[in-house]
MILOVO-373382 format. One record per residue (C-alpha): residue number from 1; residue in one letter; y, z, x. Coordinates in Angstrom, 3 decimals. Layout:
MILOVO-373382
   nr  rest         Y         Z         X
  NUM     A         Y         Z         X
...
end
This chain:
MILOVO-373382
   nr  rest         Y         Z         X
    1     M     8.343   -17.241    20.991
    2     T    11.982   -16.092    21.120
    3     N    13.112   -13.855    23.967
    4     A    13.211   -10.851    21.637
    5     A     9.646   -11.457    20.509
    6     V     8.459   -11.977    24.078
    7     K     9.941    -8.626    25.132
    8     L     7.814    -6.929    22.489
    9     S     4.638    -8.535    23.882
   10     P     2.940    -6.674    26.769
   11     P     1.445    -8.520    29.744
   12     G    -1.915    -9.918    28.687
   13     Y    -0.983   -10.409    25.041
   14     E    -1.354   -13.816    23.450
   15     A    -1.426   -14.798    19.805
   16     L    -4.879   -16.117    19.019
   17     T    -5.839   -19.410    17.451
   18     P    -9.187   -20.079    15.740
   19     Q   -10.490   -21.491    19.023
   20     T    -9.314   -18.627    21.238
   21     A   -10.408   -16.054    18.642
   22     V   -13.975   -17.347    19.026
   23     Q   -13.667   -17.181    22.798
   24     Y   -12.383   -13.613    22.567
   25     A   -15.214   -12.461    20.292
   26     A   -17.845   -14.141    22.457
   27     R   -16.790   -12.020    25.477
   28     I   -17.518    -8.712    23.683
   29     K   -21.264    -8.190    23.501
   30     K   -21.424    -5.922    20.465
   31     I   -19.211    -8.316    18.519
   32     A   -21.117   -11.374    19.681
   33     D   -24.406    -9.705    18.742
   34     A   -23.073    -8.903    15.262
   35     I   -22.071   -12.531    14.713
   36     G   -25.233   -13.892    16.300
   37     G   -26.332   -17.244    17.631
   38     D   -24.565   -19.724    19.871
   39     P   -20.760   -19.176    19.930
   40     T   -20.255   -22.922    20.088
   41     R   -21.726   -23.049    16.588
   42     W   -19.590   -20.277    15.147
   43     T   -16.961   -21.126    12.556
   44     C   -13.554   -19.496    12.531
   45     D   -10.890   -19.641     9.828
   46     E    -7.410   -18.136     9.925
   47     V    -6.953   -16.637     6.451
   48     G    -3.941   -14.376     6.831
   49     D    -1.747   -14.797     3.774
   50     G     0.260   -11.614     4.192
   51     N     3.735   -11.045     5.568
   52     L     2.950    -9.873     9.089
   53     N    -0.342   -10.704    10.792
   54     L    -2.989   -13.189    11.863
   55     V    -6.418   -12.696    10.258
   56     F    -9.504   -14.593    11.416
   57     I   -13.006   -14.682     9.920
   58     I   -15.674   -15.637    12.450
   59     R   -19.102   -16.541    11.074
   60     G   -22.341   -17.060    12.952
   61     A   -26.108   -17.038    12.631
   62     S   -26.435   -13.294    11.957
   63     G   -23.244   -12.327    10.213
   64     A   -19.470   -12.336    10.304
   65     V   -16.541   -10.192    11.455
   66     V   -12.810   -10.075    10.827
   67     L   -10.287   -10.134    13.669
   68     K    -6.847    -8.915    12.672
   69     Q    -4.044    -9.379    15.179
   70     A    -0.441    -8.266    14.946
   71     L     2.295   -10.758    15.751
   72     P     5.466    -9.686    17.598
   73     Y     7.591   -10.690    14.611
   74     V     7.550   -10.634    10.821
   75     R     5.437   -13.621     9.827
   76     L     7.137   -13.897     6.431
   77     V    10.532   -14.469     8.085
   78     G     9.706   -15.865    11.517
   79     E    10.543   -15.060    15.127
   80     S    14.129   -14.227    14.205
   81     W    12.813   -10.833    13.043
   82     P    10.981    -9.254    16.007
   83     L     8.506    -6.479    15.238
   84     P     6.673    -4.215    17.713
   85     L     2.987    -4.851    18.236
   86     Y     2.278    -1.136    18.396
   87     R     1.917    -1.106    14.626
   88     A    -1.699    -2.179    15.200
   89     H    -2.277     1.149    16.951
   90     Y    -1.238     3.104    13.871
   91     E    -3.348     0.942    11.617
   92     H    -6.350     1.649    13.858
   93     L    -5.658     5.409    13.712
   94     A    -5.296     5.356     9.936
   95     L    -8.444     3.317     9.370
   96     A   -10.437     5.812    11.430
   97     E    -8.990     8.815     9.589
   98     Q    -9.409     7.312     6.132
   99     Y   -12.928     6.128     6.932
  100     Q   -13.821     9.712     7.841
  101     H   -12.898    10.873     4.327
  102     T   -13.927     7.809     2.288
  103     P   -16.484     5.777     4.295
  104     K   -17.547     3.782     1.249
  105     I   -13.993     2.673     0.507
  106     V   -12.451     1.919     3.927
  107     P   -13.853    -0.909     6.099
  108     Q   -15.631     0.053     9.298
  109     T   -13.962    -0.923    12.579
  110     F   -16.016    -2.153    15.539
  111     H   -13.444    -2.745    18.260
  112     Y    -9.775    -2.164    19.039
  113     D    -7.745    -3.850    21.784
  114     E    -4.394    -2.169    22.465
  115     T    -3.034    -4.970    24.651
  116     M    -3.929    -7.708    22.201
  117     A    -2.857    -5.583    19.193
  118     L    -6.172    -6.558    17.656
  119     T    -8.806    -4.848    15.527
  120     V   -12.272    -6.175    14.801
  121     M   -13.756    -4.870    11.580
  122     E   -16.496    -5.557     9.100
  123     Y   -16.256    -8.708     7.027
  124     L   -16.073    -7.820     3.375
  125     T   -18.044   -10.174     1.166
  126     P   -18.087   -11.079    -1.682
  127     H   -14.930    -8.968    -1.937
  128     V   -11.710   -10.647    -3.048
  129     I    -8.093    -9.495    -3.174
  130     L    -7.461    -7.446    -6.314
  131     R    -4.033    -8.950    -7.008
  132     K    -5.511   -12.433    -7.314
  133     E    -8.151   -11.165    -9.717
  134     L    -5.559    -9.417   -11.891
  135     I    -3.591   -12.655   -12.102
  136     A    -6.804   -14.383   -13.181
  137     G    -7.456   -11.788   -15.886
  138     K   -10.606   -10.188   -14.462
  139     R   -11.746    -6.600   -15.094
  140     F   -13.384    -4.076   -12.782
  141     P   -14.960    -1.101   -14.576
  142     N   -15.217     1.172   -11.509
  143     L   -11.774     0.480   -10.111
  144     A    -9.923     3.558   -11.363
  145     A   -12.687     5.922   -10.242
  146     H   -12.733     4.427    -6.739
  147     L    -8.953     4.375    -6.348
  148     G    -8.491     7.912    -7.662
  149     H   -11.199     9.135    -5.288
  150     F    -9.595     7.418    -2.294
  151     L    -6.190     8.898    -3.082
  152     A    -7.463    12.435    -3.687
  153     Q    -9.657    12.563    -0.589
  154     T    -7.308    10.986     1.937
  155     L    -4.207    12.821     0.742
  156     F    -5.790    16.255     0.283
  157     F    -7.713    16.385     3.553
  158     T    -4.729    15.358     5.669
  159     S    -2.423    17.930     4.056
  160     D    -1.650    21.600     4.612
  161     L    -3.971    22.369     1.730
  162     A    -6.957    21.533     3.927
  163     L    -5.566    21.997     7.455
  164     T    -4.078    24.794     9.490
  165     A    -0.483    24.252    10.563
  166     E    -1.647    23.439    14.088
  167     E    -4.224    20.945    12.875
  168     K    -1.708    19.277    10.604
  169     R     0.893    18.925    13.361
  170     N    -1.674    17.559    15.786
  171     K    -2.741    14.948    13.229
  172     M     0.837    14.086    12.294
  173     T     2.280    13.757    15.802
  174     P     0.583    10.456    16.757
  175     Y     2.169     8.728    13.743
  176     L     5.746     9.700    14.600
  177     G     6.098     6.585    16.719
  178     N     5.512     4.158    13.848
  179     I     9.265     3.836    13.587
  180     A     9.599     0.097    13.036
  181     M     7.255     0.027    10.060
  182     C     8.914     3.025     8.438
  183     K    12.282     1.358     9.009
  184     I    11.085    -1.697     7.084
  185     T    10.157     0.573     4.172
  186     E    13.466     2.419     4.357
  187     D    15.478    -0.803     4.333
  188     L    13.503    -3.006     1.956
  189     I    12.504    -0.429    -0.651
  190     F    15.309     2.103    -0.771
  191     D    18.460     0.296     0.409
  192     E    18.620    -3.490     0.255
  193     P    17.956    -4.049    -3.472
  194     Y    21.093    -2.005    -4.189
  195     F    23.624    -4.078    -2.251
  196     A    24.098    -7.777    -1.451
  197     A    21.649    -7.833     1.446
  198     P    21.332   -11.276     3.086
  199     M    17.565   -11.580     2.515
  200     N    17.553   -10.469    -1.121
  201     K    16.376   -13.044    -3.620
  202     N    15.626   -13.084    -7.308
  203     T    14.812   -15.358   -10.231
  204     A    17.979   -16.992   -11.532
  205     G    17.523   -15.596   -15.027
  206     I    18.029   -12.004   -13.902
  207     D    21.182   -12.450   -11.827
  208     D    23.003   -10.155   -14.232
  209     L    20.603    -7.273   -13.606
  210     A    20.670    -7.820    -9.852
  211     K    24.458    -7.454    -9.869
  212     A    24.425    -4.588   -12.364
  213     F    21.952    -2.594   -10.284
  214     Q    24.254    -2.878    -7.267
  215     Q    27.004    -1.189    -9.313
  216     D    24.769     1.394   -11.017
  217     T    25.693     4.724    -9.422
  218     P    23.024     6.875   -11.154
  219     L    20.365     4.336   -10.165
  220     K    21.528     4.117    -6.554
  221     L    21.653     7.896    -6.250
  222     A    18.135     8.160    -7.679
  223     A    16.853     5.554    -5.197
  224     Q    18.462     7.425    -2.326
  225     E    16.875    10.664    -3.526
  226     M    13.488     8.981    -3.210
  227     K    14.461     7.826     0.274
  228     W    15.256    11.461     1.073
  229     R    11.765    12.444    -0.043
  230     F    10.301     9.624     2.056
  231     L    12.192    10.807     5.129
  232     N    11.780    14.550     4.720
  233     A     8.430    15.356     3.100
  234     P     5.582    14.841     5.619
  235     E     2.953    16.228     3.257
  236     A    -0.066    14.041     4.054
  237     L    -1.204    10.843     5.742
  238     C    -0.061     7.958     3.543
  239     H    -1.449     4.433     3.664
  240     G     2.177     3.354     3.448
  241     D     1.647    -0.030     1.779
  242     L    -0.893     0.587    -0.967
  243     H    -0.681    -2.218    -3.494
  244     T    -3.044    -4.591    -5.241
  245     G    -2.821    -6.995    -2.294
  246     S    -4.271    -4.387     0.082
  247     I    -7.317    -3.698    -2.092
  248     M   -10.462    -5.833    -2.061
  249     V   -12.966    -5.696    -4.906
  250     T   -16.282    -6.851    -6.278
  251     D   -17.639    -6.097    -9.735
  252     T   -18.943    -2.742    -8.466
  253     D   -17.261    -2.047    -5.101
  254     M   -13.770    -1.583    -3.689
  255     R   -12.214    -1.344    -0.211
  256     V    -8.700    -0.390     0.881
  257     I    -7.334    -2.373     3.834
  258     D    -4.162    -2.860     5.910
  259     P    -2.735     0.652     6.548
  260     E    -0.372    -0.496     9.324
  261     F     2.552     1.202     7.565
  262     A     0.714     4.547     7.845
  263     F     2.926     7.634     8.158
  264     Y     3.015    11.255     7.092
  265     G     4.972    11.414     3.878
  266     P     5.046    12.592     0.257
  267     I     1.669    12.789    -1.474
  268     G     3.132    10.860    -4.404
  269     F     4.193     7.866    -2.291
  270     D     0.924     5.913    -2.202
  271     I     0.201     6.729    -5.839
  272     G     3.631     5.548    -6.952
  273     M     3.399     2.308    -4.954
  274     L     0.000     1.523    -6.449
  275     L     1.040     2.424    -9.985
  276     A     4.071     0.132    -9.656
  277     N     1.891    -2.827    -8.776
  278     F    -0.300    -2.232   -11.813
  279     V     2.848    -2.021   -13.948
  280     M     4.098    -5.351   -12.580
  281     A     0.707    -6.905   -13.290
  282     Y     0.988    -5.499   -16.821
  283     F     4.377    -7.077   -17.499
  284     A     3.338   -10.386   -15.900
  285     Q     0.660   -10.827   -18.553
  286     D     3.357   -11.689   -21.093
  287     A     3.607   -15.121   -19.472
  288     H    -0.006   -15.868   -20.408
  289     E    -1.490   -16.453   -23.830
  290     D    -4.103   -14.182   -25.370
  291     R    -3.719   -11.425   -22.776
  292     A    -2.867    -8.486   -25.085
  293     D    -6.243    -6.817   -24.586
  294     Y    -6.078    -7.418   -20.858
  295     K    -2.615    -5.833   -20.683
  296     E    -4.098    -2.727   -22.262
  297     W    -6.903    -2.710   -19.692
  298     I    -4.430    -2.881   -16.808
  299     L    -2.394    -0.008   -18.226
  300     S    -5.448     2.119   -18.962
  301     T    -6.763     1.470   -15.423
  302     A    -3.447     2.519   -13.887
  303     L    -3.354     5.725   -15.902
  304     A    -7.042     6.448   -15.272
  305     T    -6.456     6.063   -11.528
  306     F    -3.716     8.694   -11.618
  307     E    -5.739    10.969   -13.881
  308     T    -8.782    10.659   -11.599
  309     F    -6.600    11.609    -8.654
  310     I    -5.276    14.644   -10.544
  311     S    -8.763    15.759   -11.585
  312     E   -10.299    15.406    -8.130
  313     F    -7.269    16.828    -6.346
  314     T    -7.405    19.826    -8.688
  315     Q   -11.083    20.397    -7.859
  316     L   -10.325    20.176    -4.143
  317     W    -7.522    22.703    -4.624
  318     Q   -10.138    25.334    -5.400
  319     S   -11.664    24.802    -1.939
  320     R    -8.397    24.792    -0.014
  321     A    -8.597    26.466     3.378
  322     G    -5.354    25.270     4.905
  323     E    -2.140    27.019     5.827
  324     A    -0.474    26.588     2.445
  325     Y    -1.058    28.867    -0.556
  326     Q    -3.163    31.414     1.313
  327     S    -5.106    33.955    -0.719
  328     R    -3.216    36.858     0.865
  329     V    -0.168    35.595    -1.056
  330     I    -1.502    33.385    -3.862
  331     T    -4.197    35.344    -5.638
  332     A    -6.746    33.861    -7.995
  333     A    -4.469    34.833   -10.862
  334     D    -1.572    32.933    -9.263
  335     S    -3.534    29.812    -8.389
  336     A    -3.094    27.950   -11.667
  337     A     0.688    28.371   -11.587
  338     A     0.825    27.265    -7.948
  339     L    -1.260    24.181    -8.689
  340     D     0.878    23.304   -11.694
  341     A     4.080    23.510    -9.637
  342     R     2.610    21.343    -6.900
  343     M     1.349    18.728    -9.360
  344     Q     4.757    18.601   -11.072
  345     Q     6.383    17.706    -7.762
  346     I     3.734    15.090    -7.007
  347     S     4.074    13.564   -10.485
  348     S     7.859    13.393   -10.186
  349     D     7.523    11.627    -6.853
  350     V     4.966     9.205    -8.294
  351     L     7.413     8.101   -10.999
  352     G    10.312     7.756    -8.569
  353     F     8.377     5.752    -6.007
  354     C     6.940     3.618    -8.796
  355     G    10.469     2.764    -9.908
  356     V    11.841     1.784    -6.502
  357     E     8.771    -0.313    -5.697
  358     I     9.144    -2.379    -8.871
  359     I    12.846    -2.966    -8.248
  360     R    12.410    -4.035    -4.648
  361     R     9.549    -6.419    -5.486
  362     I    11.806    -8.281    -7.921
  363     L    15.266    -8.065    -6.339
  364     G    14.471    -7.626    -2.631
  365     L    12.796    -9.744     0.048
  366     A     9.031    -9.450    -0.467
  367     H     7.995   -10.417    -3.991
  368     V     4.589   -10.263    -5.685
  369     A     2.398   -13.146    -6.752
  370     D     1.963   -11.589   -10.215
  371     F     5.473   -12.795   -11.030
  372     E     5.888   -15.583    -8.466
  373     S     2.826   -17.417    -9.820
  374     I     4.569   -17.839   -13.189
  375     A     5.848   -21.399   -12.866
  376     D     8.108   -21.268   -15.920
  377     E    11.230   -19.507   -14.627
  378     T    12.359   -18.554   -18.118
  379     K     9.067   -16.767   -18.791
  380     R     9.110   -15.196   -15.322
  381     A    12.646   -13.886   -15.802
  382     K    11.692   -12.384   -19.166
  383     C     8.730   -10.536   -17.614
  384     E    10.781    -9.353   -14.644
  385     R    13.612    -8.160   -16.879
  386     K    11.224    -5.894   -18.797
  387     A     9.843    -4.516   -15.549
  388     L    13.311    -3.870   -14.115
  389     L    14.572    -2.047   -17.200
  390     F    11.411     0.049   -17.243
  391     A    11.820     0.882   -13.540
  392     R    15.478     1.783   -13.934
  393     E    14.754     4.204   -16.772
  394     L    11.783     5.711   -14.937
  395     L    13.742     6.242   -11.734
  396     V    16.882     7.702   -13.287
  397     N    15.191     9.884   -15.920
  398     K    11.919    10.989   -14.303
  399     A    11.964    14.363   -16.048
  400     A    11.741    12.696   -19.470
  401     Y     8.249    11.362   -18.695
  402     P     6.181    14.357   -17.555
  403     T     2.809    13.158   -18.890
  404     P     0.951     9.841   -19.266
  405     K     1.777     9.914   -22.985
  406     E     5.518     9.567   -22.378
  407     F     4.969     7.085   -19.540
  408     T     2.794     4.905   -21.785
  409     A     5.324     5.015   -24.616
  410     L     8.095     3.911   -22.257
  411     I     6.193     0.960   -20.864
  412     K     5.107    -0.239   -24.315
  413     N     8.650    -0.023   -25.654
  414     Q     9.996    -2.585   -23.206
end
């Protein structure tokens, strides 16, 4: 490792290999018992295909577990971009909190090692990454209900609607140190797509839009306004990186993984990020034949996810016992107006964060396989152009799209 990466590694830390991952698991009785059998007969595969971490699946006679270990640098770039290992600590905290509210949607963790920046959790099978399944054209009838439930529960119960001010601050304080991960979000999502950043990249056929966006003052101001919301609205515990690559599915089940970007931020952030990834999947379908019906399913699933969140969040509002909107001020007669105002702010944030996420996934560093898997660059550029123009309009003119009806009309008009 480079000197910078070594400095970020505490004494006792070492990046695991399949062989040393087995040795590590064998030393921890509860993990060894869960895997079962003779460790010399275990199999171990490194399956991490993300941007940051090592991920091992260890299988034995009785079962299997997943070991996820942070690296002291950004795996996508290499050791030239050091990254603190402490991000694993925040992921562990977030998994525990989210599991408390949605135990059927968040994987259970069995072990956490601070020094090794390593979490051992349940092996999800036959679950597969949602993004890959969307690229393949598969449908999941329960997806919107599960996603909307996850969003409503985790965001409501970590907010001032459910907590006293003291409880909220005590929950929020441990996440204030996740500086490096928030900095990645601040740079890659809100800043770098709007100037000639060294690591930006894009399909050749949209060079004109990449340059135009860097000169587009209304667009840049709108992106910076969303950055302001990101920096200054600690409303609830956010997953921080909720996209179709951090969701695992079966025909009937769903799990949300990888909350290492967790922070306290705007309630609309996670929803907007997720909606953006559905929108990109929607536009990517144009590169495939006979996908018109599937495009409609993706769009209806995205909208149903948001609508499920709104419905469940609204029901939870009636049970609020937190510091905000207390009955001594907001009477029963006032409640509907208060809820409407809050939902308007959330919806506005959802649209804004949706817009910046689409733009950064096409013009910034970290792209999505929905587009990247389109081998024909001409077709890919055409799909990406539609997505970019949609995102630009959504971000600059959020107020023009207050309901799903207007949002749907905009996306279909591209």
